C-alpha positions in Angstrom: -0.1 -0.2 -0.2 3.5 2.6 0.6 4.8 1.4 -2.7 4.7 3.9 -5.5 2.2 3.0 -8.1 5.2 3.3 -10.5 6.1 0.3 -8.5 3.1 -2.0 -8.4 1.4 -0.3 -5.6 -1.3 2.0 -4.4 0.8 5.2 -3.8 -0.5 5.8 -0.3 2.8 6.8 1.2 4.3 6.8 4.4 3.2 9.3 7.8 6.9 8.8 8.4 8.1 10.2 4.9 5.5 12.5 4.8 6.5 14.1 8.0 10.0 13.9 7.3 9.5 15.9 3.8 7.6 18.6 5.4 10.3 19.1 8.0 12.8 19.6 5.2 11.0 21.7 3.5 11.4 24.4 6.8 14.7 23.9 6.1 14.4 25.0 2.5 12.3 27.6 3.0 14.4 29.4 5.9 17.3 29.6 3.3 15.5 30.5 0.4 13.1 32.8 1.8 14.9 34.5 4.7 13.2 37.9 4.5 9.6 36.4 6.0 8.3 37.4 9.2 8.6 33.6 10.7 11.9 33.1 9.1 13.0 36.7 11.0 11.6 35.4 14.0 13.4 32.3 13.8 16.6 34.2 13.9 16.0 36.9 16.2 15.3 34.0 18.9 18.5 31.6 17.6 20.8 34.2 15.8 22.8 33.4 12.9 23.6 30.4 11.1 26.7 29.3 12.6 29.8 27.0 11.8 28.6 23.8 9.4 24.8 24.5 10.3 22.2 25.3 7.6 19.7 26.7 9.5 20.1 29.2 12.7 19.9 26.9 16.3 20.6 27.9 19.8 20.8 24.4 21.7 20.4 26.1 25.0 16.8 27.1 23.7 13.9 24.0 23.7 11.0 23.5 21.6 9.6 22.5 18.3 12.1 24.7 15.9 15.4 22.7 17.6 13.4 18.9 16.8 12.8 20.5 13.1 16.9 21.2 13.2 17.3 17.4 13.7 15.7 15.9 10.5 19.0 15.6 9.3 19.9 12.9 11.5 16.6 11.2 10.6 17.7 11.5 7.2 21.4 10.6 7.4 20.4 7.0 8.7 18.0 6.9 5.7 21.2 7.3 3.1 19.7 11.1 2.1 22.2 13.8 3.0 20.6 17.4 3.2 24.0 19.3 3.3 24.3 17.7 -0.2 21.2 17.5 -1.9 20.6 21.0 -1.1 21.9 23.2 -3.5 22.0 26.5 -4.8 21.5 28.3 -7.6 24.2 31.2 -7.0 23.4 34.5 -8.7 25.1 37.3 -6.2 25.8 35.4 -3.3 24.2 37.2 -0.8 22.2 34.3 0.6 24.6 31.7 0.3 28.4 30.5 2.6 30.9 30.6 0.8 32.6 27.6 2.5 29.3 25.5 3.6 26.6 25.6 1.1 27.2 23.2 -1.7 26.7 25.9 -4.7 29.2 24.6 -6.8 27.4 21.8 -7.5 29.5 18.9 -6.3 29.3 19.5 -2.6 30.5 22.1 -0.1 33.6 23.5 -0.5 34.6 22.8 2.9 34.3 19.0 2.1 36.3 19.5 -1.5 38.7 21.6 -0.4 39.5 20.7 3.4 43.3 21.8 3.5 42.0 25.4 2.1 39.4 25.8 4.2 41.8 26.0 7.6 43.7 28.5 6.1 40.6 30.9 5.6 40.1 33.5 8.6 36.6 34.0 8.2 34.9 30.8 7.7 31.1 31.9 7.9 31.9 34.6 5.1 29.0 35.0 2.3 30.2 34.3 -1.4 29.3 38.0 -2.0 32.1 39.4 0.3 34.8 37.2 -1.4 34.6 38.5 -5.0 34.2 41.9 -7.1 33.2 42.1 -10.8 35.6 44.8 -12.3 35.1 45.4 -16.2 32.9 42.4 -16.4 35.8 40.2 -14.7 35.3 38.4 -11.7 38.2 38.9 -9.2 38.0 36.8 -6.3 40.1 38.1 -3.0 41.2 35.5 -0.1 42.1 36.8 3.6 43.8 33.7 5.0 45.1 33.1 8.5 48.3 32.3 6.9 48.9 31.7 3.6 49.4 28.5 1.5 52.8 26.9 2.0 52.7 23.5 1.4 52.3 21.1 -2.0 48.6 19.9 -0.5 47.5 23.3 0.1 48.8 24.8 -3.6 47.3 22.0 -5.4 43.8 22.5 -3.6 43.9 26.4 -4.1 44.9 26.0 -8.4 41.4 23.4 -8.5 39.6 25.7 -6.5 40.2 28.0 -8.1 39.9 26.3 -11.4 36.0 25.7 -10.2 35.6 29.3 -9.3 36.4 31.1 -12.9 33.6 28.5 -14.6 31.4 30.3 -12.1 28.4 32.8 -13.2 27.0 35.7 -11.5 24.0 37.9 -12.1 22.1 40.4 -10.0 19.3 37.8 -9.2 18.8 36.4 -5.7 20.3 32.9 -4.6 17.3 30.5 -4.7 17.4 26.9 -3.1 17.3 23.7 -5.1 16.7 20.2 -4.2 19.5 17.8 -5.9 19.1 14.5 -6.9 19.1 11.8 -9.1 16.2 12.2 -10.9 17.1 16.0 -11.5 13.5 17.5 -9.9 13.1 20.6 -8.1 12.5 20.9 -4.6 9.0 19.7 -3.6 8.0 17.8 -0.9 6.9 15.1 -3.5 10.6 14.9 -4.7 11.7 14.1 -1.1 9.0 12.4 0.1 9.0 9.7 -3.0 13.3 9.6 -2.5 12.4 8.7 1.5 10.2 6.0 0.5 12.0 4.3 -2.2 15.3 4.2 0.5 14.0 3.7 4.1 10.9 1.8 3.3 11.5 -2.3 3.2 8.7 -3.6 0.8 7.2 -7.1 0.8 7.0 -9.2 -2.0 4.4 -7.7 -3.9 3.8 -10.8 -6.1 2.7 -10.9 -9.7 0.3 -7.9 -9.6 1.6 -4.7 -11.4 -0.1 -1.7 -11.4 -2.6 -0.8 -14.7 -2.4 2.6 -15.5 -5.5 2.2 -17.9 -7.7 1.1 -15.1 -9.4 3.2 -12.5 -8.0 3.0 -8.8 -11.4 0.9 -8.2 -10.0 -1.7 -10.2 -6.3 -1.8 -9.2 -7.5 -2.1 -6.2 -9.9 -5.1 -6.7 -7.0 -6.6 -8.5 -4.8 -6.4 -5.6 -6.8 -7.7 -3.0 -7.6 -10.5 -5.0 -4.1 -11.5 -5.8 -3.2 -11.2 -1.8 -6.5 -12.7 -0.7 -7.8 -10.0 1.2 -11.1 -10.0 -0.4 -14.5 -9.6 2.2 -15.3 -13.2 1.8 -17.8 -15.1 4.1 -15.1 -17.5 5.2 -13.0 -14.2 6.3 -15.8 -12.2 7.3 -16.3 -15.6 9.6 -13.1 -15.6 11.1 -13.6 -11.8 12.3 -16.7 -12.5 14.1 -19.5 -11.7 11.7 -22.5 -14.4 12.7 -23.2 -16.3 9.3 -25.6 -19.1 9.0 -24.0 -20.2 5.7 -20.6 -20.2 4.8 -21.3 -21.6 1.3 -20.6 -19.9 -2.0 -23.4 -18.2 -3.3 -23.1 -19.4 -6.7 -22.5 -22.7 -6.9 -23.1 -24.2 -3.2 -20.8 -26.6 -3.5 -17.4 -25.4 -1.5 -16.9 -22.4 1.6 -16.5 -18.8 -0.3 -13.1 -18.0 -0.1 -11.3 -15.7 -2.2 -9.4 -18.7 -4.8 -13.0 -20.4 -4.6 -14.7 -17.0 -5.9 -12.2 -16.2 -8.2 -10.7 -19.8 -9.4 -12.4 -22.3 -8.0 -16.1 -21.8 -8.4 -18.0 -23.6 -11.4 -19.1 -19.9 -12.5 -15.4 -18.6 -12.2 -14.2 -21.5 -14.4 -16.2 -20.7 -17.1 -16.1 -17.0 -17.0 -12.1 -17.7 -17.4 -12.6 -20.2 -20.2 -14.0 -17.7 -22.1 -11.6 -14.7 -21.2 -9.0 -16.8 -22.3 -10.6 -17.8 -25.8 -11.2 -14.4 -26.3 -7.4 -13.7 -25.8 -6.2 -16.5 -27.7 -3.9 -17.8 -24.6 -4.1 -21.7 -23.4 -7.0 -22.4 -21.1 -6.6 -22.2 -17.6 -6.4 -25.3 -15.5 -8.2 -26.5 -12.3 -7.3 -25.9 -8.7 -5.4 -22.4 -9.5 -5.5 -19.9 -7.3 -6.1 -16.1 -8.1 -2.6 -15.2 -7.4 -1.8 -18.2 -9.8 -3.9 -16.7 -12.2 -2.3 -13.5 -12.7 1.1 -15.6 -13.0 -0.6 -17.5 -15.9 -1.4 -14.5 -17.7 1.9 -12.5 -17.0 3.8 -15.7 -18.4 2.4 -16.0 -21.8 4.1 -14.4 -24.6 2.3 -11.2 -26.6 2.4 -7.4 -25.6 1.5 -6.3 -22.6 -1.0 -4.3 -23.9 -3.8 -6.9 -23.7 -2.3 -8.3 -20.1 -3.7 -5.4 -18.8 -7.1 -5.9 -20.0 -7.1 -8.9 -18.2 -6.4 -6.7 -15.1 -9.8 -4.9 -15.9 -11.5 -8.3 -16.5 -11.2 -8.8 -12.8 -13.5 -6.1 -12.1 -15.9 -6.6 -15.2 -16.3 -10.2 -14.0 -15.9 -10.2 -10.4 -15.5 -6.4 -9.7 -16.8 -4.4 -6.6 -19.1 -5.9 -3.7 -21.1 -7.5 -6.2 -19.2 -11.0 -5.7 -20.2 -11.2 -2.2 -23.9 -9.7 -1.9 -24.0 -10.6 1.6 -21.2 -8.1 2.3 -23.5 -5.4 1.0 -25.8 -6.4 3.7 -23.3 -6.5 6.6 -21.5 -3.1 5.3 -24.5 -0.5 5.8 -21.7 2.3 4.9 -20.6 1.0 1.8 -22.5 2.5 -1.4 -22.8 -0.3 -4.1 -25.5 -0.9 -6.7 -25.5 -4.9 -6.5 -28.8 -4.7 -6.1 
């Protein structure tokens, strides 16, 4: 149910990923929109951004903001680094930290050039304070604790200058983006999808695959049939619903279970026989389950087009609560037109 539709699930998503995505959005907004009232209130309470932190935080002040700033630790455990994926599209450099923000595109300069970082006297400097534009040419200026003197320091400084010469600046404001492999811009949807993929452990979904042609109720119905989660008489009785008869309402030969309704019932066998003849595939053998029926169809040679039509047949032939008229009577809140 949490798996994305593109991966054969229902696409509901998890509450944990939704919460983490919404909290991460606070990080992005306070960096991208620092002049909004709420952001200025946070900055007045907690002070400016210090050190390698991406958001303002005074650890001596408790409250909800301190909890929000701890989201990076939760994401790190899932293999998602905010420091690496929160990038800056830098234009004038007035909102971008020279050493701690990922504005080059390959990571913070502190991590890429650690020896040069140790030499910088102002480690919290903004990019705008580190260069001048003269005659259309960008001139970088440095303030060192001590000048470079080792081969490693000079080599890193040369590589750094090569990267900086490739940067272009304009008079527009900097803005933050979410950098990921899919190339999507920042949105709670993109973060949530990435969290679901990296943090969730999914069980085997069987042979059922999401059918983009069919409505949601058709896919949901086929998934429940494949996983044996249909509200049959036997299932209702196991859940405490009092029933006087457990036999199938169509053939009255065996107890009504999911596999009996979809595969073993004489009525179901006749339906599948006609569908297989219509689709020109081998006729199903006896004693199969609903999951084995789907496996049988997926194993046939041919395009995926007619296989998608087959999933819709589950709804057309056995669809809705019409497969179990008794369920309509005991569940008054379910709106149906079986009668």
